LUMTORMAR-30160 format. One record per residue: residue number from 0; y negated, x, z of N, C-alpha, C in turn. Coordinates in steps of 0.1 Angstrom, whole numbers. Layout:
// LUMTORMAR-30160
<i->NUM, n_c2->Y, n_c1->X, n_c3->Z, ca_c2->Y, ca_c1->X, ca_c3->Z, c_c2->Y, c_c1->X, c_c3->Z> $
...
This chain:
// LUMTORMAR-30160
<i->0, n_c2->207, n_c1->-113, n_c3->200, ca_c2->190, ca_c1->-114, ca_c3->190, c_c2->190, c_c1->-96, c_c3->185> $
<i->1, n_c2->192, n_c1->-96, n_c3->167, ca_c2->194, ca_c1->-92, ca_c3->163, c_c2->180, c_c1->-81, c_c3->162> $
<i->2, n_c2->166, n_c1->-95, n_c3->162, ca_c2->150, ca_c1->-84, ca_c3->160, c_c2->144, c_c1->-93, c_c3->164> $
<i->3, n_c2->138, n_c1->-88, n_c3->168, ca_c2->122, ca_c1->-91, ca_c3->179, c_c2->110, c_c1->-95, c_c3->167> $
<i->4, n_c2->99, n_c1->-96, n_c3->173, ca_c2->83, ca_c1->-100, ca_c3->171, c_c2->78, c_c1->-95, c_c3->184> $
<i->5, n_c2->59, n_c1->-89, n_c3->176, ca_c2->51, ca_c1->-87, ca_c3->190, c_c2->44, c_c1->-99, c_c3->190> $
<i->6, n_c2->37, n_c1->-101, n_c3->200, ca_c2->26, ca_c1->-110, ca_c3->202, c_c2->20, c_c1->-104, c_c3->215> $
<i->7, n_c2->7, n_c1->-108, n_c3->213, ca_c2->1, ca_c1->-111, ca_c3->225, c_c2->2, c_c1->-121, c_c3->228> $
<i->8, n_c2->-3, n_c1->-121, n_c3->250, ca_c2->-2, ca_c1->-134, ca_c3->260, c_c2->-11, c_c1->-142, c_c3->251> $
<i->9, n_c2->-21, n_c1->-134, n_c3->254, ca_c2->-30, ca_c1->-150, ca_c3->253, c_c2->-26, c_c1->-152, c_c3->238> $
<i->10, n_c2->-21, n_c1->-154, n_c3->227, ca_c2->-16, ca_c1->-162, ca_c3->210, c_c2->-10, c_c1->-167, c_c3->220> $
<i->11, n_c2->8, n_c1->-164, n_c3->224, ca_c2->17, ca_c1->-171, ca_c3->234, c_c2->7, c_c1->-186, c_c3->234> $
<i->12, n_c2->0, n_c1->-177, n_c3->249, ca_c2->-4, ca_c1->-194, ca_c3->258, c_c2->-19, c_c1->-201, c_c3->251> $
<i->13, n_c2->-20, n_c1->-199, n_c3->239, ca_c2->-26, ca_c1->-209, ca_c3->234, c_c2->-16, c_c1->-212, c_c3->227> $
<i->14, n_c2->-9, n_c1->-209, n_c3->220, ca_c2->1, ca_c1->-219, ca_c3->214, c_c2->6, c_c1->-233, c_c3->219> $
<i->15, n_c2->7, n_c1->-233, n_c3->233, ca_c2->18, ca_c1->-239, ca_c3->243, c_c2->2, c_c1->-251, c_c3->248> $
<i->16, n_c2->-6, n_c1->-244, n_c3->248, ca_c2->-22, ca_c1->-253, ca_c3->247, c_c2->-22, c_c1->-264, c_c3->241> $
<i->17, n_c2->-23, n_c1->-256, n_c3->226, ca_c2->-21, ca_c1->-262, ca_c3->215, c_c2->-14, c_c1->-273, c_c3->219> $
<i->18, n_c2->-2, n_c1->-277, n_c3->214, ca_c2->3, ca_c1->-283, ca_c3->220, c_c2->5, c_c1->-289, c_c3->233> $
<i->19, n_c2->2, n_c1->-289, n_c3->239, ca_c2->2, ca_c1->-297, ca_c3->248, c_c2->-14, c_c1->-306, c_c3->250> $
<i->20, n_c2->-24, n_c1->-302, n_c3->241, ca_c2->-31, ca_c1->-307, ca_c3->239, c_c2->-31, c_c1->-320, c_c3->228> $
<i->21, n_c2->-14, n_c1->-318, n_c3->222, ca_c2->-17, ca_c1->-327, ca_c3->211, c_c2->1, c_c1->-335, c_c3->216> $
<i->22, n_c2->2, n_c1->-342, n_c3->222, ca_c2->19, ca_c1->-343, ca_c3->227, c_c2->23, c_c1->-354, c_c3->221> $
<i->23, n_c2->15, n_c1->-361, n_c3->213, ca_c2->21, ca_c1->-372, ca_c3->206, c_c2->19, c_c1->-371, c_c3->193> $
<i->24, n_c2->19, n_c1->-358, n_c3->188, ca_c2->24, ca_c1->-355, ca_c3->174, c_c2->28, c_c1->-336, c_c3->173> $
<i->25, n_c2->34, n_c1->-330, n_c3->161, ca_c2->31, ca_c1->-318, ca_c3->169, c_c2->27, c_c1->-313, c_c3->154> $
<i->26, n_c2->22, n_c1->-299, n_c3->168, ca_c2->10, ca_c1->-293, ca_c3->162, c_c2->9, c_c1->-284, c_c3->155> $
<i->27, n_c2->5, n_c1->-273, n_c3->149, ca_c2->7, ca_c1->-264, ca_c3->137, c_c2->-2, c_c1->-255, c_c3->136> $
<i->28, n_c2->-1, n_c1->-243, n_c3->130, ca_c2->-8, ca_c1->-232, ca_c3->125, c_c2->-5, c_c1->-218, c_c3->122> $
<i->29, n_c2->-12, n_c1->-208, n_c3->122, ca_c2->-9, ca_c1->-201, ca_c3->113, c_c2->-11, c_c1->-186, c_c3->122> $
<i->30, n_c2->-6, n_c1->-176, n_c3->117, ca_c2->-9, ca_c1->-164, ca_c3->134, c_c2->-10, c_c1->-148, c_c3->120> $
<i->31, n_c2->-18, n_c1->-143, n_c3->130, ca_c2->-18, ca_c1->-131, ca_c3->121, c_c2->-18, c_c1->-124, c_c3->129> $
<i->32, n_c2->-22, n_c1->-105, n_c3->118, ca_c2->-25, ca_c1->-94, ca_c3->134, c_c2->-26, c_c1->-81, c_c3->123> $
<i->33, n_c2->-22, n_c1->-71, n_c3->128, ca_c2->-20, ca_c1->-64, ca_c3->118, c_c2->-12, c_c1->-46, c_c3->125> $
<i->34, n_c2->-3, n_c1->-40, n_c3->122, ca_c2->6, ca_c1->-34, ca_c3->126, c_c2->24, c_c1->-41, c_c3->128> $
<i->35, n_c2->14, n_c1->-50, n_c3->126, ca_c2->37, ca_c1->-62, ca_c3->130, c_c2->32, c_c1->-65, c_c3->141> $
<i->36, n_c2->16, n_c1->-69, n_c3->148, ca_c2->12, ca_c1->-69, ca_c3->163, c_c2->5, c_c1->-81, c_c3->159> $
<i->37, n_c2->7, n_c1->-98, n_c3->166, ca_c2->7, ca_c1->-108, ca_c3->159, c_c2->-6, c_c1->-107, c_c3->168> $
<i->38, n_c2->-21, n_c1->-107, n_c3->165, ca_c2->-33, ca_c1->-109, ca_c3->173, c_c2->-41, c_c1->-121, c_c3->172> $
<i->39, n_c2->-40, n_c1->-125, n_c3->164, ca_c2->-49, ca_c1->-138, ca_c3->161, c_c2->-39, c_c1->-153, c_c3->154> $
<i->40, n_c2->-50, n_c1->-163, n_c3->157, ca_c2->-44, ca_c1->-174, ca_c3->160, c_c2->-50, c_c1->-185, c_c3->151> $
<i->41, n_c2->-45, n_c1->-194, n_c3->140, ca_c2->-56, ca_c1->-202, ca_c3->134, c_c2->-45, c_c1->-216, c_c3->135> $
<i->42, n_c2->-53, n_c1->-226, n_c3->148, ca_c2->-48, ca_c1->-235, ca_c3->145, c_c2->-55, c_c1->-245, c_c3->136> $
<i->43, n_c2->-44, n_c1->-252, n_c3->137, ca_c2->-44, ca_c1->-261, ca_c3->122, c_c2->-43, c_c1->-276, c_c3->128> $
<i->44, n_c2->-46, n_c1->-286, n_c3->119, ca_c2->-48, ca_c1->-301, ca_c3->121, c_c2->-35, c_c1->-303, c_c3->111> $
<i->45, n_c2->-24, n_c1->-312, n_c3->119, ca_c2->-10, ca_c1->-318, ca_c3->107, c_c2->-16, c_c1->-329, c_c3->95> $
<i->46, n_c2->-20, n_c1->-324, n_c3->90, ca_c2->-21, ca_c1->-334, ca_c3->83, c_c2->-13, c_c1->-348, c_c3->76> $
<i->47, n_c2->-2, n_c1->-350, n_c3->84, ca_c2->9, ca_c1->-358, ca_c3->87, c_c2->9, c_c1->-364, c_c3->99> $
<i->48, n_c2->-1, n_c1->-363, n_c3->107, ca_c2->-8, ca_c1->-367, ca_c3->117, c_c2->16, c_c1->-374, c_c3->123> $
<i->49, n_c2->18, n_c1->-368, n_c3->124, ca_c2->31, ca_c1->-373, ca_c3->127, c_c2->41, c_c1->-367, c_c3->142> $
<i->50, n_c2->49, n_c1->-367, n_c3->150, ca_c2->59, ca_c1->-367, ca_c3->161, c_c2->68, c_c1->-361, c_c3->156> $
<i->51, n_c2->75, n_c1->-361, n_c3->138, ca_c2->88, ca_c1->-351, ca_c3->139, c_c2->80, c_c1->-343, c_c3->129> $
<i->52, n_c2->71, n_c1->-342, n_c3->121, ca_c2->67, ca_c1->-334, ca_c3->109, c_c2->55, c_c1->-327, c_c3->110> $
<i->53, n_c2->57, n_c1->-314, n_c3->99, ca_c2->34, ca_c1->-311, ca_c3->103, c_c2->32, c_c1->-307, c_c3->87> $
<i->54, n_c2->25, n_c1->-311, n_c3->83, ca_c2->18, ca_c1->-300, ca_c3->76, c_c2->3, c_c1->-294, c_c3->75> $
<i->55, n_c2->0, n_c1->-283, n_c3->71, ca_c2->-12, ca_c1->-281, ca_c3->70, c_c2->-22, c_c1->-282, c_c3->57> $
<i->56, n_c2->-32, n_c1->-290, n_c3->52, ca_c2->-35, ca_c1->-295, ca_c3->43, c_c2->-39, c_c1->-284, c_c3->32> $
<i->57, n_c2->-34, n_c1->-282, n_c3->25, ca_c2->-37, ca_c1->-268, ca_c3->11, c_c2->-50, c_c1->-265, c_c3->17> $
<i->58, n_c2->-65, n_c1->-273, n_c3->12, ca_c2->-77, ca_c1->-266, ca_c3->17, c_c2->-79, c_c1->-258, c_c3->30> $
<i->59, n_c2->-72, n_c1->-267, n_c3->41, ca_c2->-75, ca_c1->-264, ca_c3->54, c_c2->-63, c_c1->-243, c_c3->52> $
<i->60, n_c2->-54, n_c1->-248, n_c3->51, ca_c2->-47, ca_c1->-238, ca_c3->46, c_c2->-54, c_c1->-222, c_c3->34> $
<i->61, n_c2->-55, n_c1->-224, n_c3->21, ca_c2->-66, ca_c1->-217, ca_c3->20, c_c2->-77, c_c1->-215, c_c3->26> $
<i->62, n_c2->-82, n_c1->-218, n_c3->37, ca_c2->-93, ca_c1->-215, ca_c3->47, c_c2->-89, c_c1->-201, c_c3->50> $
<i->63, n_c2->-82, n_c1->-206, n_c3->56, ca_c2->-73, ca_c1->-197, ca_c3->63, c_c2->-67, c_c1->-187, c_c3->61> $
<i->64, n_c2->-59, n_c1->-188, n_c3->49, ca_c2->-59, ca_c1->-171, ca_c3->42, c_c2->-69, c_c1->-166, c_c3->37> $
<i->65, n_c2->-79, n_c1->-167, n_c3->31, ca_c2->-88, ca_c1->-162, ca_c3->30, c_c2->-92, c_c1->-157, c_c3->45> $
<i->66, n_c2->-99, n_c1->-166, n_c3->52, ca_c2->-99, ca_c1->-154, ca_c3->65, c_c2->-94, c_c1->-143, c_c3->72> $
<i->67, n_c2->-82, n_c1->-146, n_c3->65, ca_c2->-70, ca_c1->-138, ca_c3->73, c_c2->-69, c_c1->-121, c_c3->66> $
<i->68, n_c2->-76, n_c1->-123, n_c3->50, ca_c2->-78, ca_c1->-116, ca_c3->36, c_c2->-90, c_c1->-105, c_c3->43> $
<i->69, n_c2->-103, n_c1->-116, n_c3->50, ca_c2->-116, ca_c1->-111, ca_c3->51, c_c2->-117, c_c1->-102, c_c3->65> $
<i->70, n_c2->-110, n_c1->-100, n_c3->73, ca_c2->-107, ca_c1->-99, ca_c3->83, c_c2->-96, c_c1->-89, c_c3->87> $
<i->71, n_c2->-94, n_c1->-83, n_c3->71, ca_c2->-80, ca_c1->-68, ca_c3->72, c_c2->-69, c_c1->-75, c_c3->80> $
<i->72, n_c2->-69, n_c1->-87, n_c3->84, ca_c2->-55, ca_c1->-93, ca_c3->91, c_c2->-43, c_c1->-96, c_c3->82> $
<i->73, n_c2->-30, n_c1->-95, n_c3->82, ca_c2->-19, ca_c1->-96, ca_c3->73, c_c2->-13, c_c1->-111, c_c3->84> $
<i->74, n_c2->-10, n_c1->-115, n_c3->75, ca_c2->3, ca_c1->-133, ca_c3->76, c_c2->11, c_c1->-127, c_c3->87> $
<i->75, n_c2->14, n_c1->-136, n_c3->91, ca_c2->26, ca_c1->-124, ca_c3->107, c_c2->37, c_c1->-139, c_c3->108> $
<i->76, n_c2->29, n_c1->-148, n_c3->105, ca_c2->37, ca_c1->-163, ca_c3->112, c_c2->34, c_c1->-181, c_c3->110> $
<i->77, n_c2->41, n_c1->-188, n_c3->111, ca_c2->40, ca_c1->-202, ca_c3->115, c_c2->46, c_c1->-199, c_c3->128> $
<i->78, n_c2->34, n_c1->-212, n_c3->134, ca_c2->40, ca_c1->-221, ca_c3->147, c_c2->35, c_c1->-239, c_c3->144> $
<i->79, n_c2->44, n_c1->-247, n_c3->148, ca_c2->41, ca_c1->-257, ca_c3->156, c_c2->53, c_c1->-263, c_c3->164> $
<i->80, n_c2->50, n_c1->-276, n_c3->169, ca_c2->55, ca_c1->-279, ca_c3->185, c_c2->71, c_c1->-291, c_c3->179> $
<i->81, n_c2->77, n_c1->-288, n_c3->191, ca_c2->84, ca_c1->-302, ca_c3->184, c_c2->83, c_c1->-308, c_c3->200> $
<i->82, n_c2->75, n_c1->-316, n_c3->198, ca_c2->73, ca_c1->-324, ca_c3->212, c_c2->83, c_c1->-333, c_c3->221> $
<i->83, n_c2->89, n_c1->-335, n_c3->215, ca_c2->100, ca_c1->-344, ca_c3->220, c_c2->116, c_c1->-342, c_c3->218> $
<i->84, n_c2->122, n_c1->-330, n_c3->211, ca_c2->135, ca_c1->-325, ca_c3->210, c_c2->130, c_c1->-305, c_c3->214> $
<i->85, n_c2->141, n_c1->-304, n_c3->213, ca_c2->142, ca_c1->-291, ca_c3->216, c_c2->135, c_c1->-282, c_c3->206> $
<i->86, n_c2->130, n_c1->-269, n_c3->211, ca_c2->122, ca_c1->-261, ca_c3->201, c_c2->131, c_c1->-255, c_c3->195> $
<i->87, n_c2->142, n_c1->-254, n_c3->185, ca_c2->154, ca_c1->-249, ca_c3->173, c_c2->149, c_c1->-257, c_c3->163> $
<i->88, n_c2->148, n_c1->-253, n_c3->149, ca_c2->146, ca_c1->-254, ca_c3->135, c_c2->154, c_c1->-271, c_c3->136> $
<i->89, n_c2->147, n_c1->-276, n_c3->129, ca_c2->156, ca_c1->-289, ca_c3->125, c_c2->154, c_c1->-288, c_c3->110> $
<i->90, n_c2->163, n_c1->-299, n_c3->103, ca_c2->168, ca_c1->-298, ca_c3->94, c_c2->155, c_c1->-296, c_c3->84> $
<i->91, n_c2->144, n_c1->-303, n_c3->84, ca_c2->137, ca_c1->-305, ca_c3->77, c_c2->128, c_c1->-285, c_c3->80> $
<i->92, n_c2->124, n_c1->-286, n_c3->91, ca_c2->124, ca_c1->-267, ca_c3->92, c_c2->129, c_c1->-262, c_c3->85> $
<i->93, n_c2->139, n_c1->-260, n_c3->83, ca_c2->151, ca_c1->-249, ca_c3->78, c_c2->142, c_c1->-248, c_c3->58> $
<i->94, n_c2->144, n_c1->-266, n_c3->55, ca_c2->140, ca_c1->-268, ca_c3->48, c_c2->126, c_c1->-264, c_c3->35> $
<i->95, n_c2->118, n_c1->-264, n_c3->42, ca_c2->106, ca_c1->-262, ca_c3->46, c_c2->104, c_c1->-251, c_c3->51> $
<i->96, n_c2->109, n_c1->-236, n_c3->49, ca_c2->104, ca_c1->-224, ca_c3->52, c_c2->104, c_c1->-214, c_c3->46> $
<i->97, n_c2->94, n_c1->-223, n_c3->38, ca_c2->85, ca_c1->-212, ca_c3->22, c_c2->81, c_c1->-197, c_c3->28> $
<i->98, n_c2->79, n_c1->-187, n_c3->34, ca_c2->77, ca_c1->-182, ca_c3->42, c_c2->90, c_c1->-169, c_c3->49> $
<i->99, n_c2->98, n_c1->-168, n_c3->39, ca_c2->109, ca_c1->-159, ca_c3->47, c_c2->110, c_c1->-144, c_c3->52> $
<i->100, n_c2->101, n_c1->-137, n_c3->54, ca_c2->98, ca_c1->-127, ca_c3->60, c_c2->85, c_c1->-129, c_c3->70> $
<i->101, n_c2->79, n_c1->-142, n_c3->72, ca_c2->74, ca_c1->-146, ca_c3->85, c_c2->79, c_c1->-149, c_c3->98> $
<i->102, n_c2->75, n_c1->-149, n_c3->111, ca_c2->79, ca_c1->-159, ca_c3->117, c_c2->80, c_c1->-168, c_c3->124> $
<i->103, n_c2->85, n_c1->-181, n_c3->122, ca_c2->83, ca_c1->-193, ca_c3->126, c_c2->84, c_c1->-194, c_c3->144> $
<i->104, n_c2->71, n_c1->-195, n_c3->151, ca_c2->73, ca_c1->-201, ca_c3->167, c_c2->74, c_c1->-212, c_c3->169> $
<i->105, n_c2->83, n_c1->-220, n_c3->175, ca_c2->82, ca_c1->-231, ca_c3->176, c_c2->78, c_c1->-234, c_c3->190> $
<i->106, n_c2->72, n_c1->-246, n_c3->197, ca_c2->64, ca_c1->-249, ca_c3->211, c_c2->73, c_c1->-257, c_c3->214> $
<i->107, n_c2->75, n_c1->-259, n_c3->230, ca_c2->76, ca_c1->-274, ca_c3->234, c_c2->68, c_c1->-273, c_c3->247> $
<i->108, n_c2->61, n_c1->-286, n_c3->242, ca_c2->46, ca_c1->-289, ca_c3->253, c_c2->58, c_c1->-286, c_c3->262> $
<i->109, n_c2->65, n_c1->-299, n_c3->271, ca_c2->70, ca_c1->-304, ca_c3->280, c_c2->71, c_c1->-289, c_c3->297> $
<i->110, n_c2->65, n_c1->-297, n_c3->302, ca_c2->67, ca_c1->-280, ca_c3->318, c_c2->78, c_c1->-278, c_c3->323> $
<i->111, n_c2->87, n_c1->-282, n_c3->316, ca_c2->97, ca_c1->-281, ca_c3->325, c_c2->112, c_c1->-277, c_c3->308> $
<i->112, n_c2->102, n_c1->-270, n_c3->300, ca_c2->113, ca_c1->-266, ca_c3->290, c_c2->116, c_c1->-249, c_c3->298> $
<i->113, n_c2->128, n_c1->-245, n_c3->294, ca_c2->137, ca_c1->-228, ca_c3->299, c_c2->129, c_c1->-219, c_c3->294> $
<i->114, n_c2->128, n_c1->-216, n_c3->275, ca_c2->119, ca_c1->-213, ca_c3->266, c_c2->106, c_c1->-221, c_c3->265> $
<i->115, n_c2->97, n_c1->-219, n_c3->262, ca_c2->86, ca_c1->-231, ca_c3->264, c_c2->78, c_c1->-220, c_c3->246> $
<i->116, n_c2->82, n_c1->-210, n_c3->240, ca_c2->77, ca_c1->-207, ca_c3->227, c_c2->91, c_c1->-200, c_c3->225> $
<i->117, n_c2->96, n_c1->-201, n_c3->217, ca_c2->105, ca_c1->-193, ca_c3->205, c_c2->103, c_c1->-195, c_c3->189> $
<i->118, n_c2->114, n_c1->-180, n_c3->188, ca_c2->107, ca_c1->-173, ca_c3->176, c_c2->123, c_c1->-170, c_c3->165> $
<i->119, n_c2->120, n_c1->-177, n_c3->157, ca_c2->128, ca_c1->-176, ca_c3->147, c_c2->123, c_c1->-167, c_c3->136> $
<i->120, n_c2->135, n_c1->-160, n_c3->124, ca_c2->132, ca_c1->-162, ca_c3->105, c_c2->141, c_c1->-169, c_c3->105> $
<i->121, n_c2->138, n_c1->-178, n_c3->96, ca_c2->150, ca_c1->-190, ca_c3->80, c_c2->144, c_c1->-184, c_c3->67> $
<i->122, n_c2->157, n_c1->-178, n_c3->67, ca_c2->159, ca_c1->-173, ca_c3->54, c_c2->169, c_c1->-180, c_c3->47> $
<i->123, n_c2->166, n_c1->-186, n_c3->35, ca_c2->179, ca_c1->-187, ca_c3->27, c_c2->184, c_c1->-199, c_c3->32> $
<i->124, n_c2->181, n_c1->-211, n_c3->41, ca_c2->190, ca_c1->-218, ca_c3->46, c_c2->195, c_c1->-213, c_c3->63> $
<i->125, n_c2->196, n_c1->-198, n_c3->64, ca_c2->198, ca_c1->-193, ca_c3->77, c_c2->190, c_c1->-188, c_c3->87> $
<i->126, n_c2->195, n_c1->-193, n_c3->98, ca_c2->180, ca_c1->-194, ca_c3->111, c_c2->187, c_c1->-181, c_c3->124> $
<i->127, n_c2->180, n_c1->-172, n_c3->123, ca_c2->180, ca_c1->-160, ca_c3->133, c_c2->169, c_c1->-160, c_c3->141> $
<i->128, n_c2->170, n_c1->-167, n_c3->157, ca_c2->165, ca_c1->-161, ca_c3->170, c_c2->162, c_c1->-146, c_c3->169> $
<i->129, n_c2->151, n_c1->-145, n_c3->172, ca_c2->140, ca_c1->-134, ca_c3->170, c_c2->140, c_c1->-129, c_c3->190> $
<i->130, n_c2->138, n_c1->-118, n_c3->197, ca_c2->134, ca_c1->-118, ca_c3->210, c_c2->117, c_c1->-118, c_c3->208> $
<i->131, n_c2->114, n_c1->-122, n_c3->221, ca_c2->93, ca_c1->-124, ca_c3->220, c_c2->94, c_c1->-114, c_c3->226> $
<i->132, n_c2->85, n_c1->-103, n_c3->225, ca_c2->74, ca_c1->-95, ca_c3->223, c_c2->60, c_c1->-92, c_c3->234> $
<i->133, n_c2->62, n_c1->-89, n_c3->245, ca_c2->40, ca_c1->-96, ca_c3->244, c_c2->39, c_c1->-77, c_c3->246> $
<i->134, n_c2->31, n_c1->-78, n_c3->233, ca_c2->24, ca_c1->-69, ca_c3->229, c_c2->9, c_c1->-63, c_c3->241> $
<i->135, n_c2->4, n_c1->-55, n_c3->242, ca_c2->-5, ca_c1->-51, ca_c3->251, c_c2->-11, c_c1->-41, c_c3->240> $
<i->136, n_c2->-20, n_c1->-52, n_c3->236, ca_c2->-30, ca_c1->-39, ca_c3->224, c_c2->-47, c_c1->-39, c_c3->231> $
C-alpha cells in the first residue's frame, strides 16, 4: 500500500457500530480531524434507504460541513458500509467519488470480516487502498 490514513481507534469502532445498527441498509457519514488525523465522526442518515447505495441529504451534508468549520476541523473522509458484499469500492462508489483528496472508508458489518474497515483513495476512476494507522491523540 502506497499511503496511510491516521484515525483514532474509537472512530473506527463507531463506524463498525453504526454499520451493525443498520444491517439492512448502507450506513454513511463524514469524518473530520486536525493535522491529518481523523478525530471526529458525523454519522448520517442514508437518504436512499438502500442496501446497495447511499446518499447524505444535502441539508444534512451542509449542516455537517458547517459544524466541521465551526469546530475548526478539516473534512478528511467519508464512510459507508457494504452490508452484503465485500468492503471494496463498487462501480457506483467509484463513479460517485467526488472528493479525490479525502479517504473513503468502507465498513463491513459482518462479524467474520477479515478487514471490517478498509480505506481507499479514489481519483479519476482509479482506486488505491490505504493502510489504516491507529492514532493515539
